N, CA, C and O atoms as a CHARMM CRD file, in Angstrom:
* protein
*
  388
    1    1 MET  N    103.99200  85.42500 168.08100 PROA 1      0.00000
    2    1 MET  CA   103.48300  86.02100 166.85800 PROA 1      0.00000
    3    1 MET  C    104.20800  87.34300 166.60800 PROA 1      0.00000
    4    1 MET  O    104.35000  88.17000 167.50900 PROA 1      0.00000
    5    2 GLN  N    104.65300  87.51800 165.40000 PROA 2      0.00000
    6    2 GLN  CA   105.33500  88.75000 165.02400 PROA 2      0.00000
    7    2 GLN  C    104.33100  89.90500 165.02100 PROA 2      0.00000
    8    2 GLN  O    103.17700  89.70600 164.64000 PROA 2      0.00000
    9    3 PRO  N    104.74200  91.10800 165.43700 PROA 3      0.00000
   10    3 PRO  CA   103.78700  92.22200 165.48300 PROA 3      0.00000
   11    3 PRO  C    103.25700  92.62600 164.11000 PROA 3      0.00000
   12    3 PRO  O    102.13900  93.13100 164.00800 PROA 3      0.00000
   13    4 TYR  N    104.03500  92.41500 163.06500 PROA 4      0.00000
   14    4 TYR  CA   103.57000  92.80900 161.73400 PROA 4      0.00000
   15    4 TYR  C    102.49400  91.87300 161.19900 PROA 4      0.00000
   16    4 TYR  O    101.77700  92.24000 160.26800 PROA 4      0.00000
   17    5 LEU  N    102.36300  90.67900 161.76100 PROA 5      0.00000
   18    5 LEU  CA   101.36800  89.73000 161.25500 PROA 5      0.00000
   19    5 LEU  C     99.93600  90.12600 161.60700 PROA 5      0.00000
   20    5 LEU  O     98.98700  89.55200 161.07400 PROA 5      0.00000
   21    6 ARG  N     99.77100  91.10200 162.50100 PROA 6      0.00000
   22    6 ARG  CA    98.40700  91.55700 162.78200 PROA 6      0.00000
   23    6 ARG  C     97.83300  92.36300 161.62000 PROA 6      0.00000
   24    6 ARG  O     96.63900  92.66200 161.60300 PROA 6      0.00000
   25    7 LYS  N     98.67300  92.71700 160.65100 PROA 7      0.00000
   26    7 LYS  CA    98.22200  93.40500 159.44600 PROA 7      0.00000
   27    7 LYS  C     97.67600  92.42600 158.40700 PROA 7      0.00000
   28    7 LYS  O     97.17100  92.85100 157.36800 PROA 7      0.00000
   29    8 LEU  N     97.76800  91.14600 158.66800 PROA 8      0.00000
   30    8 LEU  CA    97.35100  90.12000 157.71400 PROA 8      0.00000
   31    8 LEU  C     96.30300  89.22800 158.35500 PROA 8      0.00000
   32    8 LEU  O     96.55700  88.60600 159.38700 PROA 8      0.00000
   33    9 ARG  N     95.14300  89.16400 157.75500 PROA 9      0.00000
   34    9 ARG  CA    94.08300  88.28500 158.21200 PROA 9      0.00000
   35    9 ARG  C     93.79900  87.29500 157.08500 PROA 9      0.00000
   36    9 ARG  O     93.30100  87.67700 156.02600 PROA 9      0.00000
   37   10 LYS  N     94.10600  86.06200 157.31100 PROA 10     0.00000
   38   10 LYS  CA    93.86500  85.03600 156.30100 PROA 10     0.00000
   39   10 LYS  C     92.50500  84.41300 156.55700 PROA 10     0.00000
   40   10 LYS  O     92.14400  84.11800 157.69600 PROA 10     0.00000
   41   11 LEU  N     91.75700  84.21900 155.48300 PROA 11     0.00000
   42   11 LEU  CA    90.42300  83.66600 155.63200 PROA 11     0.00000
   43   11 LEU  C     90.45500  82.22900 156.12500 PROA 11     0.00000
   44   11 LEU  O     89.62000  81.83600 156.94000 PROA 11     0.00000
   45   12 LYS  N     91.39000  81.45500 155.65100 PROA 12     0.00000
   46   12 LYS  CA    91.46000  80.04900 156.04000 PROA 12     0.00000
   47   12 LYS  C     92.40300  79.83200 157.21300 PROA 12     0.00000
   48   12 LYS  O     92.59000  78.70000 157.65800 PROA 12     0.00000
   49   13 ARG  N     92.99300  80.89600 157.71400 PROA 13     0.00000
   50   13 ARG  CA    93.93500  80.83600 158.84700 PROA 13     0.00000
   51   13 ARG  C     95.11000  79.91300 158.56700 PROA 13     0.00000
   52   13 ARG  O     95.64500  79.26700 159.46800 PROA 13     0.00000
   53   14 GLY  N     95.49100  79.86800 157.31900 PROA 14     0.00000
   54   14 GLY  CA    96.65700  79.08300 156.94000 PROA 14     0.00000
   55   14 GLY  C     97.93300  79.85200 157.20800 PROA 14     0.00000
   56   14 GLY  O     97.90200  81.00500 157.63700 PROA 14     0.00000
   57   15 LYS  N     99.03500  79.21100 156.95500 PROA 15     0.00000
   58   15 LYS  CA   100.32900  79.86700 157.13900 PROA 15     0.00000
   59   15 LYS  C    100.51400  80.88700 156.02100 PROA 15     0.00000
   60   15 LYS  O    100.32600  80.55400 154.85100 PROA 15     0.00000
   61   16 PRO  N    100.87900  82.12800 156.36200 PROA 16     0.00000
   62   16 PRO  CA   101.05100  83.14100 155.31300 PROA 16     0.00000
   63   16 PRO  C    102.26700  82.85300 154.43900 PROA 16     0.00000
   64   16 PRO  O    103.28000  82.33500 154.90800 PROA 16     0.00000
   65   17 SER  N    102.14700  83.19700 153.17400 PROA 17     0.00000
   66   17 SER  CA   103.26400  83.01600 152.24900 PROA 17     0.00000
   67   17 SER  C    104.31300  84.09500 152.50400 PROA 17     0.00000
   68   17 SER  O    104.06600  85.05500 153.23400 PROA 17     0.00000
   69   18 ASP  N    105.47300  83.92800 151.90100 PROA 18     0.00000
   70   18 ASP  CA   106.54100  84.91800 152.05700 PROA 18     0.00000
   71   18 ASP  C    106.11900  86.27400 151.50000 PROA 18     0.00000
   72   18 ASP  O    106.46000  87.31500 152.06100 PROA 18     0.00000
   73   19 LEU  N    105.38900  86.25700 150.41400 PROA 19     0.00000
   74   19 LEU  CA   104.91300  87.49600 149.80700 PROA 19     0.00000
   75   19 LEU  C    103.93400  88.21900 150.73400 PROA 19     0.00000
   76   19 LEU  O    104.00600  89.43900 150.88800 PROA 19     0.00000
   77   20 GLU  N    103.02700  87.47000 151.34500 PROA 20     0.00000
   78   20 GLU  CA   102.07700  88.06800 152.28200 PROA 20     0.00000
   79   20 GLU  C    102.79000  88.63000 153.50300 PROA 20     0.00000
   80   20 GLU  O    102.42700  89.69400 154.00600 PROA 20     0.00000
   81   21 GLU  N    103.80000  87.91700 153.97800 PROA 21     0.00000
   82   21 GLU  CA   104.56200  88.42300 155.12000 PROA 21     0.00000
   83   21 GLU  C    105.31000  89.69500 154.77100 PROA 21     0.00000
   84   21 GLU  O    105.38000  90.61200 155.58900 PROA 21     0.00000
   85   22 SER  N    105.87100  89.77000 153.56800 PROA 22     0.00000
   86   22 SER  CA   106.61800  90.97500 153.19600 PROA 22     0.00000
   87   22 SER  C    105.68700  92.17900 153.05300 PROA 22     0.00000
   88   22 SER  O    106.07200  93.29200 153.41100 PROA 22     0.00000
   89   23 VAL  N    104.47300  91.98100 152.53700 PROA 23     0.00000
   90   23 VAL  CA   103.51200  93.08300 152.44800 PROA 23     0.00000
   91   23 VAL  C    103.05300  93.48600 153.84500 PROA 23     0.00000
   92   23 VAL  O    102.89400  94.67500 154.12200 PROA 23     0.00000
   93   24 ALA  N    102.83800  92.51400 154.72600 PROA 24     0.00000
   94   24 ALA  CA   102.45000  92.83800 156.09900 PROA 24     0.00000
   95   24 ALA  C    103.55600  93.61900 156.80400 PROA 24     0.00000
   96   24 ALA  O    103.27400  94.56700 157.53800 PROA 24     0.00000
   97   25 LYS  N    104.81100  93.22800 156.58700 PROA 25     0.00000
   98   25 LYS  CA   105.93900  93.97600 157.16300 PROA 25     0.00000
   99   25 LYS  C    105.97000  95.40300 156.63900 PROA 25     0.00000
  100   25 LYS  O    106.17800  96.34500 157.40300 PROA 25     0.00000
  101   26 ALA  N    105.76300  95.56300 155.33900 PROA 26     0.00000
  102   26 ALA  CA   105.78300  96.90000 154.74000 PROA 26     0.00000
  103   26 ALA  C    104.66000  97.76400 155.30600 PROA 26     0.00000
  104   26 ALA  O    104.86900  98.94400 155.58800 PROA 26     0.00000
  105   27 LEU  N    103.46800  97.18600 155.47600 PROA 27     0.00000
  106   27 LEU  CA   102.36200  97.94300 156.05900 PROA 27     0.00000
  107   27 LEU  C    102.66300  98.34600 157.49500 PROA 27     0.00000
  108   27 LEU  O    102.35300  99.46200 157.91200 PROA 27     0.00000
  109   28 PHE  N    103.26600  97.43800 158.24600 PROA 28     0.00000
  110   28 PHE  CA   103.61300  97.74100 159.63600 PROA 28     0.00000
  111   28 PHE  C    104.66500  98.84700 159.70300 PROA 28     0.00000
  112   28 PHE  O    104.57000  99.74700 160.53700 PROA 28     0.00000
  113   29 GLU  N    105.66900  98.78000 158.82200 PROA 29     0.00000
  114   29 GLU  CA   106.69500  99.82700 158.78600 PROA 29     0.00000
  115   29 GLU  C    106.09900 101.16900 158.39400 PROA 29     0.00000
  116   29 GLU  O    106.46600 102.20000 158.95800 PROA 29     0.00000
  117   30 LEU  N    105.18600 101.16600 157.43400 PROA 30     0.00000
  118   30 LEU  CA   104.53200 102.41200 157.03600 PROA 30     0.00000
  119   30 LEU  C    103.68800 102.97800 158.17100 PROA 30     0.00000
  120   30 LEU  O    103.62400 104.19200 158.36600 PROA 30     0.00000
  121   31 GLU  N    103.04400 102.09000 158.91500 PROA 31     0.00000
  122   31 GLU  CA   102.22700 102.52900 160.04600 PROA 31     0.00000
  123   31 GLU  C    103.07200 103.21500 161.11300 PROA 31     0.00000
  124   31 GLU  O    102.62400 104.16900 161.74800 PROA 31     0.00000
  125   32 THR  N    104.28000 102.73300 161.30400 PROA 32     0.00000
  126   32 THR  CA   105.11900 103.29700 162.35800 PROA 32     0.00000
  127   32 THR  C    105.97100 104.46500 161.89200 PROA 32     0.00000
  128   32 THR  O    106.39000 105.27300 162.72000 PROA 32     0.00000
  129   33 SER  N    106.24400 104.58500 160.59200 PROA 33     0.00000
  130   33 SER  CA   107.21400 105.59200 160.17700 PROA 33     0.00000
  131   33 SER  C    106.69500 106.66500 159.21800 PROA 33     0.00000
  132   33 SER  O    107.23100 107.77300 159.21400 PROA 33     0.00000
  133   34 HSD  N    105.69700 106.38700 158.42600 PROA 34     0.00000
  134   34 HSD  CA   105.25000 107.33700 157.39400 PROA 34     0.00000
  135   34 HSD  C    104.36700 108.42200 158.01900 PROA 34     0.00000
  136   34 HSD  O    103.46800 108.12400 158.80500 PROA 34     0.00000
  137   35 LYS  N    104.63200 109.67200 157.66400 PROA 35     0.00000
  138   35 LYS  CA   103.91600 110.79900 158.27200 PROA 35     0.00000
  139   35 LYS  C    102.42000 110.79100 157.98500 PROA 35     0.00000
  140   35 LYS  O    101.61000 110.88700 158.90700 PROA 35     0.00000
  141   36 THR  N    102.05300 110.68000 156.72800 PROA 36     0.00000
  142   36 THR  CA   100.63700 110.80100 156.38400 PROA 36     0.00000
  143   36 THR  C     99.85800 109.49900 156.58300 PROA 36     0.00000
  144   36 THR  O     98.66600 109.53200 156.88900 PROA 36     0.00000
  145   37 LEU  N    100.51300 108.37100 156.41300 PROA 37     0.00000
  146   37 LEU  CA    99.80600 107.09200 156.55200 PROA 37     0.00000
  147   37 LEU  C     99.70100 106.62700 157.99900 PROA 37     0.00000
  148   37 LEU  O     98.92800 105.71700 158.29800 PROA 37     0.00000
  149   38 ARG  N    100.45100 107.22400 158.88200 PROA 38     0.00000
  150   38 ARG  CA   100.47900 106.80400 160.28500 PROA 38     0.00000
  151   38 ARG  C     99.09500 106.87600 160.93000 PROA 38     0.00000
  152   38 ARG  O     98.75600 106.03500 161.76300 PROA 38     0.00000
  153   39 GLN  N     98.30400 107.86100 160.55400 PROA 39     0.00000
  154   39 GLN  CA    96.98400 108.03000 161.16300 PROA 39     0.00000
  155   39 GLN  C     95.95100 107.05900 160.60300 PROA 39     0.00000
  156   39 GLN  O     95.01100 106.68500 161.30400 PROA 39     0.00000
  157   40 GLU  N     96.11100 106.65500 159.37700 PROA 40     0.00000
  158   40 GLU  CA    95.09100 105.83600 158.72300 PROA 40     0.00000
  159   40 GLU  C     95.33300 104.33300 158.83300 PROA 40     0.00000
  160   40 GLU  O     94.37500 103.56000 158.86500 PROA 40     0.00000
  161   41 LEU  N     96.57400 103.91000 158.88900 PROA 41     0.00000
  162   41 LEU  CA    96.87900 102.47900 158.80000 PROA 41     0.00000
  163   41 LEU  C     96.68400 101.65300 160.06900 PROA 41     0.00000
  164   41 LEU  O     96.60800 100.43100 159.94800 PROA 41     0.00000
  165   42 PRO  N     96.59900 102.21000 161.26100 PROA 42     0.00000
  166   42 PRO  CA    96.43700 101.32300 162.41800 PROA 42     0.00000
  167   42 PRO  C     95.21000 100.42400 162.36100 PROA 42     0.00000
  168   42 PRO  O     95.23800  99.31900 162.90200 PROA 42     0.00000
  169   43 ARG  N     94.14500 100.86500 161.72500 PROA 43     0.00000
  170   43 ARG  CA    92.94300 100.02200 161.66300 PROA 43     0.00000
  171   43 ARG  C     92.82800  99.24000 160.35400 PROA 43     0.00000
  172   43 ARG  O     91.82000  98.56900 160.13400 PROA 43     0.00000
  173   44 PHE  N     93.82000  99.31100 159.49500 PROA 44     0.00000
  174   44 PHE  CA    93.78900  98.65800 158.18400 PROA 44     0.00000
  175   44 PHE  C     94.51800  97.32400 158.22600 PROA 44     0.00000
  176   44 PHE  O     95.57900  97.21000 158.83900 PROA 44     0.00000
  177   45 HSD  N     93.95200  96.31900 157.57600 PROA 45     0.00000
  178   45 HSD  CA    94.63900  95.04300 157.38400 PROA 45     0.00000
  179   45 HSD  C     94.22200  94.45500 156.03400 PROA 45     0.00000
  180   45 HSD  O     93.24600  94.89800 155.43000 PROA 45     0.00000
  181   46 VAL  N     94.95700  93.47300 155.57700 PROA 46     0.00000
  182   46 VAL  CA    94.67400  92.83500 154.29100 PROA 46     0.00000
  183   46 VAL  C     94.29600  91.37600 154.51600 PROA 46     0.00000
  184   46 VAL  O     94.68000  90.76600 155.51400 PROA 46     0.00000
  185   47 ASN  N     93.54100  90.83400 153.57700 PROA 47     0.00000
  186   47 ASN  CA    93.15400  89.42800 153.66100 PROA 47     0.00000
  187   47 ASN  C     94.22200  88.52200 153.06600 PROA 47     0.00000
  188   47 ASN  O     94.66800  87.57300 153.71100 PROA 47     0.00000
  189   48 THR  N     94.62400  88.81100 151.86300 PROA 48     0.00000
  190   48 THR  CA    95.62000  87.98000 151.19800 PROA 48     0.00000
  191   48 THR  C     96.32000  88.79100 150.10700 PROA 48     0.00000
  192   48 THR  O     95.86600  89.87000 149.72400 PROA 48     0.00000
  193   49 VAL  N     97.42500  88.25100 149.62100 PROA 49     0.00000
  194   49 VAL  CA    98.20500  88.89600 148.56300 PROA 49     0.00000
  195   49 VAL  C     98.51500  87.83600 147.50800 PROA 49     0.00000
  196   49 VAL  O     98.95600  86.73400 147.83300 PROA 49     0.00000
  197   50 ARG  N     98.28100  88.17800 146.25300 PROA 50     0.00000
  198   50 ARG  CA    98.57200  87.26600 145.14300 PROA 50     0.00000
  199   50 ARG  C     99.54300  87.92800 144.17600 PROA 50     0.00000
  200   50 ARG  O     99.56400  89.14900 144.02500 PROA 50     0.00000
  201   51 GLU  N    100.33500  87.10300 143.53600 PROA 51     0.00000
  202   51 GLU  CA   101.25500  87.57700 142.50400 PROA 51     0.00000
  203   51 GLU  C    100.70400  87.14000 141.15400 PROA 51     0.00000
  204   51 GLU  O    100.46900  85.95300 140.92500 PROA 51     0.00000
  205   52 VAL  N    100.49800  88.10300 140.26600 PROA 52     0.00000
  206   52 VAL  CA    99.93500  87.82700 138.94700 PROA 52     0.00000
  207   52 VAL  C    100.92200  88.30900 137.89400 PROA 52     0.00000
  208   52 VAL  O    101.37100  89.45400 137.92700 PROA 52     0.00000
  209   53 LYS  N    101.25200  87.42700 136.96400 PROA 53     0.00000
  210   53 LYS  CA   102.14700  87.80200 135.86700 PROA 53     0.00000
  211   53 LYS  C    101.30300  88.16300 134.64800 PROA 53     0.00000
  212   53 LYS  O    100.40900  87.41600 134.25100 PROA 53     0.00000
  213   54 VAL  N    101.60000  89.31100 134.07000 PROA 54     0.00000
  214   54 VAL  CA   100.89100  89.76500 132.87700 PROA 54     0.00000
  215   54 VAL  C    101.74400  89.37700 131.67500 PROA 54     0.00000
  216   54 VAL  O    102.81800  89.94800 131.48100 PROA 54     0.00000
  217   55 PRO  N    101.29300  88.41600 130.85900 PROA 55     0.00000
  218   55 PRO  CA   102.15700  87.86800 129.81600 PROA 55     0.00000
  219   55 PRO  C    102.54200  88.86000 128.72000 PROA 55     0.00000
  220   55 PRO  O    103.68600  88.84600 128.26500 PROA 55     0.00000
  221   56 ARG  N    101.63900  89.70200 128.29100 PROA 56     0.00000
  222   56 ARG  CA   101.95100  90.60900 127.18400 PROA 56     0.00000
  223   56 ARG  C    102.97500  91.66300 127.56500 PROA 56     0.00000
  224   56 ARG  O    103.86100  91.98700 126.77300 PROA 56     0.00000
  225   57 SER  N    102.86100  92.19300 128.75400 PROA 57     0.00000
  226   57 SER  CA   103.75400  93.29000 129.13200 PROA 57     0.00000
  227   57 SER  C    104.94700  92.81600 129.95100 PROA 57     0.00000
  228   57 SER  O    105.82300  93.61500 130.28000 PROA 57     0.00000
  229   58 LYS  N    104.99400  91.54500 130.28100 PROA 58     0.00000
  230   58 LYS  CA   106.10000  90.96900 131.04900 PROA 58     0.00000
  231   58 LYS  C    106.25000  91.62100 132.42200 PROA 58     0.00000
  232   58 LYS  O    107.35100  91.67200 132.97000 PROA 58     0.00000
  233   59 LYS  N    105.15500  92.11500 132.97400 PROA 59     0.00000
  234   59 LYS  CA   105.18800  92.74000 134.29200 PROA 59     0.00000
  235   59 LYS  C    104.53800  91.81400 135.30300 PROA 59     0.00000
  236   59 LYS  O    103.73500  90.94800 134.95400 PROA 59     0.00000
  237   60 THR  N    104.89800  92.01300 136.55200 PROA 60     0.00000
  238   60 THR  CA   104.31700  91.24500 137.63700 PROA 60     0.00000
  239   60 THR  C    103.56000  92.19900 138.54900 PROA 60     0.00000
  240   60 THR  O    104.05800  93.26800 138.90200 PROA 60     0.00000
  241   61 VAL  N    102.35800  91.80000 138.92200 PROA 61     0.00000
  242   61 VAL  CA   101.49000  92.64700 139.72500 PROA 61     0.00000
  243   61 VAL  C    101.24400  91.97400 141.06600 PROA 61     0.00000
  244   61 VAL  O    100.95100  90.78000 141.12300 PROA 61     0.00000
  245   62 LEU  N    101.36300  92.74500 142.14800 PROA 62     0.00000
  246   62 LEU  CA   100.94400  92.27800 143.46600 PROA 62     0.00000
  247   62 LEU  C     99.50500  92.72500 143.65900 PROA 62     0.00000
  248   62 LEU  O     99.22300  93.92300 143.69800 PROA 62     0.00000
  249   63 VAL  N     98.60800  91.78300 143.77600 PROA 63     0.00000
  250   63 VAL  CA    97.20700  92.10600 144.01300 PROA 63     0.00000
  251   63 VAL  C     96.96300  91.92200 145.50400 PROA 63     0.00000
  252   63 VAL  O     97.04300  90.81000 146.02700 PROA 63     0.00000
  253   64 VAL  N     96.66600  93.02300 146.17800 PROA 64     0.00000
  254   64 VAL  CA    96.45900  93.02600 147.62300 PROA 64     0.00000
  255   64 VAL  C     94.95500  93.09300 147.86800 PROA 64     0.00000
  256   64 VAL  O     94.30900  94.08000 147.51600 PROA 64     0.00000
  257   65 PHE  N     94.40100  92.04500 148.47200 PROA 65     0.00000
  258   65 PHE  CA    92.97400  91.98800 148.76200 PROA 65     0.00000
  259   65 PHE  C     92.73500  92.47800 150.18400 PROA 65     0.00000
  260   65 PHE  O     93.38700  92.02300 151.12400 PROA 65     0.00000
  261   66 TYR  N     91.79900  93.40700 150.33400 PROA 66     0.00000
  262   66 TYR  CA    91.45700  93.94000 151.65100 PROA 66     0.00000
  263   66 TYR  C     89.94500  93.84100 151.84800 PROA 66     0.00000
  264   66 TYR  O     89.21000  93.73100 150.86600 PROA 66     0.00000
  265   67 PRO  N     89.46200  93.87700 153.09300 PROA 67     0.00000
  266   67 PRO  CA    88.02000  93.78900 153.33900 PROA 67     0.00000
  267   67 PRO  C     87.27600  95.01500 152.79600 PROA 67     0.00000
  268   67 PRO  O     87.82500  96.11600 152.75300 PROA 67     0.00000
  269   68 LEU  N     86.05300  94.81400 152.39400 PROA 68     0.00000
  270   68 LEU  CA    85.24400  95.86800 151.80500 PROA 68     0.00000
  271   68 LEU  C     85.00800  97.02800 152.77100 PROA 68     0.00000
  272   68 LEU  O     84.83300  98.16600 152.33300 PROA 68     0.00000
  273   69 ARG  N     85.00000  96.76500 154.04600 PROA 69     0.00000
  274   69 ARG  CA    84.73400  97.83700 155.01000 PROA 69     0.00000
  275   69 ARG  C     85.82900  98.90600 155.01300 PROA 69     0.00000
  276   69 ARG  O     85.62400  99.98700 155.56400 PROA 69     0.00000
  277   70 PHE  N     86.97500  98.62800 154.41400 PROA 70     0.00000
  278   70 PHE  CA    88.06000  99.60600 154.33700 PROA 70     0.00000
  279   70 PHE  C     88.05800 100.38400 153.01900 PROA 70     0.00000
  280   70 PHE  O     89.02700 101.08100 152.71700 PROA 70     0.00000
  281   71 LEU  N     86.99600 100.27700 152.23900 PROA 71     0.00000
  282   71 LEU  CA    86.96000 100.91000 150.92600 PROA 71     0.00000
  283   71 LEU  C     87.17000 102.42100 151.00500 PROA 71     0.00000
  284   71 LEU  O     87.97700 102.96500 150.25200 PROA 71     0.00000
  285   72 MET  N     86.47200 103.10000 151.88800 PROA 72     0.00000
  286   72 MET  CA    86.60500 104.55700 151.98900 PROA 72     0.00000
  287   72 MET  C     87.98700 104.94800 152.50400 PROA 72     0.00000
  288   72 MET  O     88.54700 105.95400 152.07000 PROA 72     0.00000
  289   73 LEU  N     88.53300 104.17200 153.41200 PROA 73     0.00000
  290   73 LEU  CA    89.88600 104.43400 153.91200 PROA 73     0.00000
  291   73 LEU  C     90.90800 104.29400 152.79100 PROA 73     0.00000
  292   73 LEU  O     91.79800 105.13300 152.64700 PROA 73     0.00000
  293   74 VAL  N     90.78000 103.23500 152.00000 PROA 74     0.00000
  294   74 VAL  CA    91.72800 102.99700 150.91300 PROA 74     0.00000
  295   74 VAL  C     91.60000 104.08300 149.84900 PROA 74     0.00000
  296   74 VAL  O     92.60200 104.48900 149.26000 PROA 74     0.00000
  297   75 ARG  N     90.40500 104.55000 149.60000 PROA 75     0.00000
  298   75 ARG  CA    90.23700 105.63100 148.62200 PROA 75     0.00000
  299   75 ARG  C     90.99700 106.88300 149.04200 PROA 75     0.00000
  300   75 ARG  O     91.53800 107.59700 148.19800 PROA 75     0.00000
  301   76 LYS  N     91.03700 107.15100 150.35500 PROA 76     0.00000
  302   76 LYS  CA    91.74200 108.34400 150.83500 PROA 76     0.00000
  303   76 LYS  C     93.24800 108.22900 150.66900 PROA 76     0.00000
  304   76 LYS  O     93.91000 109.20900 150.32800 PROA 76     0.00000
  305   77 VAL  N     93.79700 107.03900 150.90700 PROA 77     0.00000
  306   77 VAL  CA    95.25800 106.88900 150.96200 PROA 77     0.00000
  307   77 VAL  C     95.81500 106.02000 149.84000 PROA 77     0.00000
  308   77 VAL  O     96.98100 105.62900 149.89000 PROA 77     0.00000
  309   78 GLN  N     95.00600 105.71200 148.83400 PROA 78     0.00000
  310   78 GLN  CA    95.42200 104.74900 147.81100 PROA 78     0.00000
  311   78 GLN  C     96.68600 105.17600 147.07500 PROA 78     0.00000
  312   78 GLN  O     97.58000 104.35500 146.87000 PROA 78     0.00000
  313   79 ARG  N     96.77900 106.41700 146.68100 PROA 79     0.00000
  314   79 ARG  CA    97.93800 106.86600 145.90600 PROA 79     0.00000
  315   79 ARG  C     99.22000 106.74000 146.72200 PROA 79     0.00000
  316   79 ARG  O    100.21800 106.21400 146.23100 PROA 79     0.00000
  317   80 ALA  N     99.20000 107.21700 147.96400 PROA 80     0.00000
  318   80 ALA  CA   100.39700 107.15200 148.80400 PROA 80     0.00000
  319   80 ALA  C    100.73000 105.71000 149.17300 PROA 80     0.00000
  320   80 ALA  O    101.89600 105.31500 149.15000 PROA 80     0.00000
  321   81 LEU  N     99.71200 104.92500 149.51200 PROA 81     0.00000
  322   81 LEU  CA    99.93500 103.53700 149.91500 PROA 81     0.00000
  323   81 LEU  C    100.48500 102.70700 148.75700 PROA 81     0.00000
  324   81 LEU  O    101.41600 101.92400 148.94700 PROA 81     0.00000
  325   82 THR  N     99.92700 102.86900 147.57600 PROA 82     0.00000
  326   82 THR  CA   100.40300 102.12900 146.41000 PROA 82     0.00000
  327   82 THR  C    101.84300 102.48400 146.07300 PROA 82     0.00000
  328   82 THR  O    102.65400 101.59800 145.80700 PROA 82     0.00000
  329   83 SER  N    102.16300 103.76300 146.08200 PROA 83     0.00000
  330   83 SER  CA   103.53400 104.15500 145.73200 PROA 83     0.00000
  331   83 SER  C    104.53300 103.67400 146.77300 PROA 83     0.00000
  332   83 SER  O    105.64000 103.27000 146.41700 PROA 83     0.00000
  333   84 GLU  N    104.17200 103.70600 148.04500 PROA 84     0.00000
  334   84 GLU  CA   105.08100 103.22900 149.09000 PROA 84     0.00000
  335   84 GLU  C    105.27700 101.71600 149.01400 PROA 84     0.00000
  336   84 GLU  O    106.38700 101.22700 149.22400 PROA 84     0.00000
  337   85 LEU  N    104.21600 100.97500 148.71800 PROA 85     0.00000
  338   85 LEU  CA   104.36100  99.52100 148.57300 PROA 85     0.00000
  339   85 LEU  C    105.19300  99.17300 147.34200 PROA 85     0.00000
  340   85 LEU  O    105.95100  98.20300 147.36600 PROA 85     0.00000
  341   86 GLU  N    105.06400  99.94600 146.27200 PROA 86     0.00000
  342   86 GLU  CA   105.88100  99.69800 145.08100 PROA 86     0.00000
  343   86 GLU  C    107.34800 100.01200 145.34500 PROA 86     0.00000
  344   86 GLU  O    108.22600  99.36600 144.77500 PROA 86     0.00000
  345   87 LYS  N    107.62700 100.98800 146.19300 PROA 87     0.00000
  346   87 LYS  CA   109.01200 101.28800 146.56300 PROA 87     0.00000
  347   87 LYS  C    109.61400 100.14900 147.36600 PROA 87     0.00000
  348   87 LYS  O    110.79200  99.82700 147.20900 PROA 87     0.00000
  349   88 ARG  N    108.81100  99.53900 148.22500 PROA 88     0.00000
  350   88 ARG  CA   109.31300  98.47300 149.08500 PROA 88     0.00000
  351   88 ARG  C    109.36100  97.12000 148.37500 PROA 88     0.00000
  352   88 ARG  O    110.00000  96.18700 148.86000 PROA 88     0.00000
  353   89 HSD  N    108.69400  97.01400 147.24200 PROA 89     0.00000
  354   89 HSD  CA   108.71100  95.78800 146.43500 PROA 89     0.00000
  355   89 HSD  C    109.09400  96.15300 145.00400 PROA 89     0.00000
  356   89 HSD  O    108.23000  96.22100 144.13100 PROA 89     0.00000
  357   90 PRO  N    110.37300  96.38700 144.75900 PROA 90     0.00000
  358   90 PRO  CA   110.78700  96.79800 143.40800 PROA 90     0.00000
  359   90 PRO  C    110.53400  95.68800 142.38200 PROA 90     0.00000
  360   90 PRO  O    110.68900  94.50300 142.67400 PROA 90     0.00000
  361   91 GLY  N    110.14900  96.09600 141.20000 PROA 91     0.00000
  362   91 GLY  CA   109.86400  95.13600 140.14000 PROA 91     0.00000
  363   91 GLY  C    108.40800  94.71500 140.08900 PROA 91     0.00000
  364   91 GLY  O    108.00700  93.98600 139.18200 PROA 91     0.00000
  365   92 TYR  N    107.61200  95.16400 141.04800 PROA 92     0.00000
  366   92 TYR  CA   106.19100  94.82400 141.09100 PROA 92     0.00000
  367   92 TYR  C    105.34700  96.08000 140.92100 PROA 92     0.00000
  368   92 TYR  O    105.73600  97.16600 141.35100 PROA 92     0.00000
  369   93 LEU  N    104.20100  95.92200 140.29600 PROA 93     0.00000
  370   93 LEU  CA   103.15500  96.93300 140.34000 PROA 93     0.00000
  371   93 LEU  C    102.19000  96.49100 141.42700 PROA 93     0.00000
  372   93 LEU  O    101.97800  95.29100 141.60300 PROA 93     0.00000
  373   94 VAL  N    101.60600  97.41600 142.15300 PROA 94     0.00000
  374   94 VAL  CA   100.71200  97.07000 143.26000 PROA 94     0.00000
  375   94 VAL  C     99.29400  97.48100 142.90600 PROA 94     0.00000
  376   94 VAL  O     99.05100  98.59600 142.44600 PROA 94     0.00000
  377   95 MET  N     98.35600  96.55700 143.12900 PROA 95     0.00000
  378   95 MET  CA    96.94400  96.82800 142.90600 PROA 95     0.00000
  379   95 MET  C     96.19100  96.47300 144.18000 PROA 95     0.00000
  380   95 MET  O     96.33900  95.37100 144.70700 PROA 95     0.00000
  381   96 LEU  N     95.38900  97.39700 144.67100 PROA 96     0.00000
  382   96 LEU  CA    94.58500  97.16800 145.87300 PROA 96     0.00000
  383   96 LEU  C     93.17000  96.80900 145.44600 PROA 96     0.00000
  384   96 LEU  O     92.51300  97.57500 144.74100 PROA 96     0.00000
  385   97 VAL  N     92.70200  95.63900 145.87800 PROA 97     0.00000
  386   97 VAL  CA    91.36900  95.15900 145.49600 PROA 97     0.00000
  387   97 VAL  C     90.62100  94.77100 146.74400 PROA 97     0.00000
  388   97 VAL  O     89.47200  94.33600 146.66500 PROA 97     0.00000
């Protein structure tokens, strides 16, 4: 098992998609390298990641679903985490749900 896959918990325990793996890799890299997120991300993981296309604006959004118990943690680091994930996934807007 790849070490970055511990950042991804799938409800059905299915094989993660390429998009989910790339977000898990980005979270793992942020956990090991980012100064401010290093303290908060070790206990954070996501359930699943979906790609949603917005037809009117022609934009694509990555919707990252995380467990409710991380709500207060995400509120603290949401701005930094969202901007870092958008840097690592160019062309996407990131939404944490």
